[in-house]
C-alpha positions as CSV (number, residue, x, y, z in Angstrom):
1,M,-30.5,20.9,-10.4
2,S,-28.7,23.4,-12.7
3,N,-25.3,24.8,-12.0
4,L,-26.8,28.2,-11.3
5,A,-29.4,26.9,-8.9
6,G,-26.8,24.8,-7.1
7,L,-24.5,27.8,-6.7
8,L,-27.3,30.0,-5.3
9,F,-28.1,27.3,-2.8
10,V,-24.5,27.1,-1.7
11,C,-24.2,30.9,-1.3
12,A,-27.4,31.1,0.8
13,F,-26.1,28.3,3.0
14,V,-22.8,30.0,3.6
15,F,-24.5,33.3,4.4
16,I,-26.8,31.7,7.0
17,L,-23.8,30.1,8.6
18,K,-22.0,33.4,8.8
19,K,-24.9,35.1,10.5
20,R,-25.0,32.3,13.1
21,F,-21.3,32.7,13.8
22,M,-21.8,36.5,14.2
23,K,-24.4,35.9,16.9
24,G,-21.9,33.9,18.9
25,I,-23.5,30.5,18.4
26,Q,-20.8,27.7,18.2
27,H,-21.5,25.5,15.2
28,I,-19.7,23.0,13.1
29,A,-20.2,23.9,9.4
30,V,-19.3,21.2,6.8
31,M,-20.5,21.2,3.3
32,M,-19.3,19.6,0.1
33,V,-19.4,21.4,-3.3
34,V,-17.6,20.7,-6.5
35,A,-15.6,23.3,-8.4
36,L,-18.5,24.1,-10.8
37,G,-20.7,25.1,-7.9
38,L,-23.0,22.1,-7.6
39,F,-24.1,21.2,-4.1
40,V,-23.5,17.5,-3.4
41,K,-23.8,15.3,-0.3
42,P,-20.9,15.0,2.0
43,S,-18.7,12.0,1.1
44,T,-17.5,9.4,3.6
45,V,-14.5,7.2,3.4
46,R,-15.6,3.6,3.4
47,G,-13.2,0.9,4.6
48,G,-10.5,-0.2,2.3
49,V,-8.9,1.7,-0.6
50,I,-11.5,1.6,-3.4
51,D,-12.8,5.2,-2.8
52,G,-9.8,7.3,-3.1
53,V,-7.2,9.0,-5.2
54,W,-4.2,7.8,-7.3
55,T,-1.1,9.9,-6.7
56,L,1.9,9.7,-9.0
57,T,4.9,9.7,-6.6
58,T,8.3,11.2,-7.4
59,A,10.0,7.8,-7.7
60,P,11.9,7.5,-11.0
61,Y,10.7,5.3,-13.8
62,N,12.2,1.9,-13.3
63,N,11.5,-1.8,-13.6
64,W,9.9,-2.0,-10.2
65,V,9.5,-5.7,-9.2
66,Q,8.4,-5.6,-5.5
67,I,7.3,-3.0,-3.0
68,A,6.9,-3.2,0.8
69,S,5.3,-0.9,3.3
70,S,5.5,-0.2,7.0
71,D,2.2,-0.6,8.9
72,N,1.2,3.0,8.5
73,G,2.6,3.5,5.0
74,G,5.0,6.1,6.1
75,I,8.1,4.1,5.2
76,L,8.3,2.4,1.8
77,I,10.9,0.3,0.0
78,A,10.9,-0.6,-3.7
79,A,13.1,-3.0,-5.6
80,A,14.4,-2.6,-9.1
81,D,18.0,-2.3,-10.4
82,D,18.5,-0.2,-7.3
83,L,16.7,-0.1,-4.0
84,Y,14.7,3.1,-3.3
85,V,13.4,4.1,0.1
86,S,10.7,6.7,1.0
87,T,10.3,7.9,4.6
88,N,7.4,10.3,3.9
89,S,4.7,8.1,2.5
90,G,6.1,8.2,-1.1
91,A,6.4,12.0,-1.3
92,A,10.2,11.7,-1.9
93,W,12.4,8.7,-2.7
94,T,16.1,8.1,-2.1
95,P,18.3,5.5,-3.6
96,A,20.1,3.1,-1.3
97,T,23.5,4.4,-2.3
98,N,25.6,1.8,-0.4
99,A,23.6,-1.2,-1.6
100,P,25.0,-2.6,-4.9
101,N,23.4,-1.9,-8.3
102,T,22.0,-5.3,-9.2
103,Y,18.7,-7.0,-10.0
104,W,16.8,-6.8,-6.8
105,V,13.7,-9.0,-6.9
106,C,12.3,-9.1,-3.3
107,V,12.1,-6.8,-0.3
108,C,10.4,-6.9,3.2
109,I,10.1,-4.3,6.0
110,S,9.3,-4.3,9.7
111,A,6.1,-2.8,11.1
112,D,7.8,0.5,12.0
113,G,9.9,0.6,8.9
114,S,13.2,0.6,10.7
115,K,14.4,-2.8,9.5
116,M,14.5,-3.9,5.9
117,A,15.8,-6.9,3.9
118,A,16.3,-7.3,0.1
119,G,17.2,-10.3,-2.0
120,D,19.3,-10.3,-5.2
121,D,18.4,-12.5,-8.2
122,G,21.6,-14.6,-8.4
123,G,23.2,-12.9,-5.4
124,S,23.0,-12.4,-1.7
125,I,20.6,-10.9,0.9
126,Y,21.2,-7.5,2.3
127,V,19.7,-5.9,5.4
128,S,19.3,-2.5,6.9
129,S,18.5,-1.5,10.5
130,D,18.3,2.3,10.0
131,Y,15.3,2.9,7.8
132,G,17.3,2.0,4.6
133,L,20.0,4.5,5.2
134,T,22.8,1.9,5.3
135,W,22.9,-1.7,4.1
136,R,25.1,-4.7,4.8
137,Q,25.5,-8.0,3.1
138,T,24.5,-11.0,5.2
139,D,26.0,-14.5,5.2
140,A,23.0,-15.9,3.3
141,P,24.3,-18.0,0.4
142,V,24.2,-16.9,-3.2
143,N,20.9,-18.0,-4.6
144,Y,18.2,-16.9,-7.1
145,W,16.1,-15.3,-4.4
146,E,12.5,-14.9,-5.4
147,S,10.7,-13.7,-2.2
148,I,11.5,-12.6,1.4
149,A,9.3,-12.1,4.4
150,C,9.9,-10.7,7.9
151,S,8.2,-10.5,11.3
152,A,6.8,-7.3,12.6
153,D,9.9,-6.5,14.6
154,G,12.2,-7.5,11.8
155,S,14.1,-10.1,13.8
156,K,12.8,-13.2,11.9
157,L,13.4,-13.5,8.2
158,A,12.4,-16.1,5.7
159,A,13.8,-16.1,2.2
160,A,12.7,-18.3,-0.7
161,A,14.9,-19.2,-3.6
162,L,13.5,-20.1,-7.0
163,S,16.6,-22.1,-7.9
164,D,20.0,-22.9,-6.6
165,G,22.7,-20.3,-6.8
166,L,25.3,-22.7,-8.3
167,N,22.9,-24.4,-10.7
168,N,19.9,-22.4,-11.8
169,S,18.2,-25.5,-13.2
170,A,18.1,-27.1,-9.7
171,P,15.4,-26.2,-7.2
172,G,16.1,-23.7,-4.5
173,Q,15.6,-23.7,-0.7
174,I,14.1,-21.7,2.0
175,H,16.5,-20.0,4.4
176,L,15.7,-18.7,7.8
177,S,17.1,-16.2,10.2
178,Q,16.2,-15.5,13.8
179,D,18.6,-12.6,14.3
180,S,17.7,-10.0,11.6
181,G,19.9,-11.7,9.0
182,A,23.1,-12.2,11.1
183,T,22.9,-16.0,10.7
184,W,20.9,-18.3,8.4
185,V,19.8,-21.9,8.5
186,T,17.7,-24.2,6.3
187,P,14.7,-26.2,7.6
188,N,15.8,-29.4,9.2
189,A,12.7,-31.5,8.5
190,A,10.7,-32.4,5.4
191,A,7.0,-31.9,4.8
192,T,4.6,-34.6,5.9
193,N,4.4,-36.2,2.5
194,S,8.2,-36.9,2.7
195,Q,8.9,-34.6,-0.3
196,D,12.2,-32.7,0.0
197,Y,11.9,-29.1,1.0
198,K,14.0,-28.2,-2.0
199,Q,11.4,-26.7,-4.4
200,F,11.2,-24.0,-7.1
201,W,9.9,-21.5,-4.5
202,S,8.1,-18.5,-5.9
203,A,6.7,-16.7,-2.9
204,I,6.8,-16.6,0.9
205,A,4.8,-14.7,3.6
206,S,4.9,-14.4,7.4
207,S,2.6,-13.7,10.3
208,S,3.6,-10.7,12.4
209,D,5.3,-12.8,15.1
210,G,7.2,-14.8,12.4
211,A,5.8,-18.1,13.7
212,K,3.4,-18.9,10.8
213,L,4.9,-19.0,7.3
214,V,3.3,-19.8,4.0
215,A,5.4,-20.6,0.9
216,A,4.4,-21.3,-2.7
217,N,6.0,-23.6,-5.2
218,S,6.0,-22.3,-8.8
219,S,5.5,-25.8,-10.1
220,G,2.8,-27.3,-7.8
221,S,2.2,-26.9,-4.1
222,I,1.7,-24.5,-1.2
223,Y,3.3,-25.3,2.2
224,T,2.8,-23.8,5.7
225,S,4.8,-23.8,8.9
226,E,3.8,-23.0,12.4
227,D,7.2,-23.1,14.1
228,S,9.0,-20.3,12.2
229,G,10.0,-22.5,9.3
230,N,11.5,-25.4,11.2
231,T,9.0,-27.9,9.8
232,W,6.7,-27.6,6.8
233,W,3.4,-29.1,5.9
234,L,1.8,-29.6,2.5
235,T,-1.6,-27.9,2.3
236,S,-4.6,-28.9,0.3
237,A,-4.2,-26.1,-2.2
238,P,-4.4,-27.6,-5.7
239,N,-1.3,-28.0,-7.8
240,N,-0.7,-24.8,-9.8
241,N,2.0,-22.5,-11.1
242,W,1.8,-20.3,-7.9
243,S,3.4,-16.9,-8.3
244,C,2.5,-14.9,-5.1
245,V,1.2,-15.3,-1.5
246,A,0.3,-12.9,1.3
247,S,-0.8,-13.4,4.9
248,S,-2.7,-11.5,7.6
249,T,-0.8,-10.6,10.8
250,N,-2.1,-13.7,12.7
251,G,-1.3,-16.0,9.8
252,N,-4.9,-17.3,9.5
253,I,-6.0,-15.4,6.4
254,L,-4.0,-16.3,3.3
255,V,-4.2,-15.3,-0.3
256,A,-2.4,-16.8,-3.3
257,G,-2.2,-16.1,-7.0
258,V,-1.5,-18.3,-9.9
259,M,0.8,-17.1,-12.7
260,A,-1.8,-17.7,-15.3
261,G,-4.9,-18.6,-13.5
262,P,-7.2,-17.8,-10.5
263,I,-6.8,-16.5,-6.9
264,Y,-7.3,-18.7,-3.9
265,T,-7.9,-17.8,-0.3
266,S,-7.7,-19.6,3.0
267,T,-9.3,-18.5,6.3
268,N,-7.8,-21.2,8.5
269,A,-4.0,-20.9,8.0
270,G,-4.0,-23.0,4.8
271,A,-5.9,-26.0,6.1
272,T,-8.5,-25.5,3.3
273,W,-8.5,-23.2,0.3
274,M,-11.4,-21.5,-1.6
275,L,-11.4,-20.5,-5.2
276,A,-12.1,-16.7,-5.8
277,T,-14.8,-17.4,-8.3
278,N,-15.4,-13.8,-9.4
279,A,-11.7,-12.8,-9.6
280,P,-10.5,-13.0,-13.2
281,N,-8.1,-15.7,-14.4
282,A,-5.0,-13.6,-15.0
283,G,-1.2,-13.4,-14.7
284,W,-1.0,-12.5,-11.0
285,A,2.2,-10.7,-10.2
286,S,1.6,-9.8,-6.5
287,V,-0.9,-10.0,-3.7
288,A,-1.2,-8.1,-0.4
289,S,-3.3,-8.3,2.8
290,S,-4.4,-5.9,5.5
291,A,-3.5,-6.8,9.1
292,D,-6.9,-8.5,9.7
293,G,-7.2,-10.0,6.2
294,S,-10.4,-8.2,5.5
295,T,-8.9,-6.2,2.6
296,L,-7.0,-8.1,0.0
297,A,-5.4,-6.7,-3.1
298,A,-3.9,-8.3,-6.2
299,V,-2.3,-6.9,-9.4
300,Q,-2.1,-8.4,-12.9
301,W,0.7,-8.2,-15.2
302,G,-1.8,-6.7,-17.6
303,G,-2.2,-3.6,-15.5
304,Q,-5.4,-3.9,-13.3
305,V,-5.7,-3.7,-9.6
306,N,-8.2,-6.1,-8.0
307,I,-9.5,-5.5,-4.5
308,S,-11.6,-7.5,-2.1
309,K,-13.0,-5.9,1.0
310,D,-14.6,-9.1,2.4
311,T,-11.6,-11.5,2.8
312,G,-11.7,-12.6,-0.8
313,T,-15.3,-13.5,-1.1
314,T,-15.9,-10.9,-3.8
315,W,-13.5,-9.0,-5.9
316,Q,-13.6,-5.8,-8.0
317,S,-11.2,-4.9,-10.9
318,Y,-10.0,-1.4,-11.4
319,D,-8.0,0.3,-14.1
320,V,-4.9,2.1,-13.0
321,P,-3.9,5.6,-14.3
322,N,-3.0,5.9,-18.0
323,T,0.7,6.1,-17.1
324,F,0.7,2.4,-16.6
325,S,-0.8,1.7,-20.1
326,A,2.6,1.0,-21.6
327,S,3.8,-1.0,-18.7
328,G,2.8,-3.9,-16.5
329,I,2.4,-3.9,-12.7
330,W,4.5,-6.1,-10.5
331,G,4.7,-5.0,-6.9
332,I,1.9,-4.1,-4.5
333,A,1.7,-3.4,-0.8
334,L,-1.1,-2.5,1.6
335,T,-0.9,-0.6,4.9
336,K,-2.0,-2.4,8.1
337,D,-5.5,-0.9,8.0
338,G,-5.9,-1.5,4.3
339,R,-6.5,2.2,3.6
340,K,-3.4,2.8,1.5
341,L,-2.1,0.9,-1.5
342,V,1.2,1.4,-3.2
343,T,2.1,-0.2,-6.5
344,G,4.9,0.0,-9.1
345,G,5.2,-1.0,-12.7
346,D,7.8,-1.8,-15.3
347,G,8.0,-1.8,-19.1
348,P,10.3,-1.0,-22.0
349,Y,11.0,2.4,-20.5
350,G,10.4,1.5,-16.9
351,G,7.3,2.3,-14.9
352,P,6.1,4.7,-12.1
353,I,5.2,4.1,-8.5
354,Y,1.6,5.2,-7.6
355,L,-0.1,5.6,-4.2
356,L,-3.8,4.9,-3.8
357,Q,-5.4,6.3,-0.7
358,P,-8.9,7.3,0.3
359,M,-10.3,10.8,-0.2
360,P,-10.0,12.3,3.2
361,V,-12.9,14.1,4.8
362,L,-12.2,17.8,5.5
363,S,-14.0,19.3,8.5
364,V,-14.1,22.6,10.2
365,A,-15.0,23.6,13.8
366,A,-15.6,27.2,14.8
367,T,-16.0,29.2,17.9
368,R,-16.3,33.0,18.4
369,T,-12.6,33.5,18.2
370,N,-11.0,30.5,16.5
371,I,-11.4,28.3,13.5
372,V,-10.0,24.7,13.3
373,V,-9.8,22.9,10.0
374,F,-8.9,19.2,10.3
375,W,-8.5,16.0,8.3
376,P,-7.1,12.5,9.0
377,S,-3.4,12.3,9.6
378,W,-3.1,9.3,7.3
379,A,-3.9,11.5,4.3
380,S,-0.4,12.2,3.0
381,G,0.6,14.5,0.1
382,F,-2.3,16.9,0.6
383,V,-2.0,20.7,1.2
384,L,-4.7,22.9,2.6
385,Q,-5.8,25.7,0.3
386,Q,-8.0,28.7,1.1
387,T,-10.0,31.3,-0.8
388,T,-12.6,34.0,-0.1
389,D,-13.5,34.5,-3.7
390,D,-16.7,33.7,-5.6
391,L,-16.6,29.9,-6.1
392,R,-17.5,30.3,-9.7
393,S,-13.9,31.5,-10.3
394,P,-12.0,30.9,-7.1
395,N,-8.4,32.0,-6.5
396,W,-7.0,29.2,-4.3
397,S,-3.8,29.7,-2.3
398,D,-1.8,27.3,-0.2
399,L,-1.8,28.0,3.6
400,A,1.8,28.4,4.8
401,T,0.9,27.1,8.3
402,L,1.9,23.5,8.7
403,P,-0.7,21.2,10.4
404,E,-0.3,19.8,13.9
405,I,-1.3,16.3,14.6
406,A,-3.7,15.7,17.5
407,N,-5.9,12.6,18.1
408,G,-5.1,11.2,14.7
409,M,-6.0,14.4,12.9
410,N,-4.1,17.0,11.0
411,Q,-5.3,20.3,12.2
412,I,-4.7,24.0,11.6
413,K,-6.0,26.7,14.0
414,F,-6.3,30.4,13.2
415,A,-8.4,33.4,14.3
416,S,-11.9,33.9,13.0
417,Q,-12.5,36.4,10.3
418,T,-15.5,38.4,9.3
419,N,-15.5,37.5,5.6
420,N,-16.6,34.2,4.0
421,Q,-13.9,31.6,3.8
422,F,-13.6,28.3,1.8
423,F,-11.0,25.5,2.2
424,R,-10.1,22.4,0.3
425,L,-7.4,19.8,0.2
426,Q,-5.3,19.6,-2.9
427,F,-2.1,18.1,-4.1
428,P,1.0,20.2,-4.6
429,T,1.3,21.9,-8.0
430,G,3.0,19.7,-10.6
431,N,1.8,16.5,-9.0
432,P,-1.8,16.2,-10.0
433,P,-3.8,13.3,-8.6
434,Y,-6.1,10.9,-10.5
435,W,-9.3,11.0,-8.5
436,W,-10.9,7.7,-7.8
437,P,-13.7,7.8,-8.7
438,Y,-13.0,10.8,-11.0
439,S,-14.3,13.9,-9.2
440,P,-12.8,17.1,-8.0
441,P,-11.7,17.7,-4.4
442,P,-14.2,18.5,-1.7
443,I,-14.6,22.1,-0.4
444,I,-15.8,23.3,3.0
445,G,-17.0,26.8,3.6
446,F,-18.4,29.0,6.4
């Protein structure tokens, strides 16, 4: 179909809808067109984050090492030379001014985002209980902390040290807190093979209740615990230079990456492990899991994001926006439903933080007197735009009315008008998105 034919079809469709409205027939009109005027089929957001849009956040360029997200993605924390917190899904970032400027290497966050913890490479562990507004140093010993995990309510913390704080050539330990970091202990029992629990720990992850833990050794093994870290058991995972692990909320689905090698997954809390045969052998910097473990994500130091939507059975690799081309990617986090992904990079001049979220479906419902335009409330960073112009050269303007949230949807209601109207979701001027796959935003009209 030519552009002209497509445009004529759209105009006829809009005209018919308007006549139906004028006769008083209630009707929902949803159509999808692209900016050039071609008529295309309505898009649907499939599960996971593959079909979506990359958004460059306002976070400053920095050497971002790790990122953590609340369940819904509304609260984010990122670690670099400073700690940065976002309380609006990455739209704005604020430095943690009363946390020291140091080399932060690991962060974790509670499900609602109110409690956070961060570990310093060669220093202490700090915690916050007010969404990152204020921070206090805990009594955790000085260590070369490498990874930290917390339960959904933020009360149980598990921190893994790569090496000892007094001797960086000696193996580190796992430290545990049952009171949001007020006090810390070390495990009081060794693994079943009688090896000491002092290891060069590289990563640790937790179930939502904090009972099941998984910890990876950078020079060999993966261990699990089912009693909040009191005792540990050596799993059947092969010896490797493990660099990262992640867990589903129930602790049964696990994913682990090798520093220069493959990805492995487990669906039985670490009892057995399966090689991800179609995931590339790469330098895996970070892995993440949705709540149910169905969506898994992993990032390479080379700059690709790899996503599985079937609990690690198959994987797909995706290039990230060009801004990452001169830097690597380190941190990655997924929301509970697996729909949003946030990742940060580093490099000679630092790197950005990007948010990947699905393209939201924009819908409209109309009656004789009112029009309601609505889209999913999880879609952050979008503004609703309106035009009544010829779509061949539209003059879009932002609607000043802020949406209300009802039944999980952003919605704006206003009085019906006699002229044709078109709406689209767009990002604010100056923060253009990278569409994934590359396509312009959908438009609805009536």
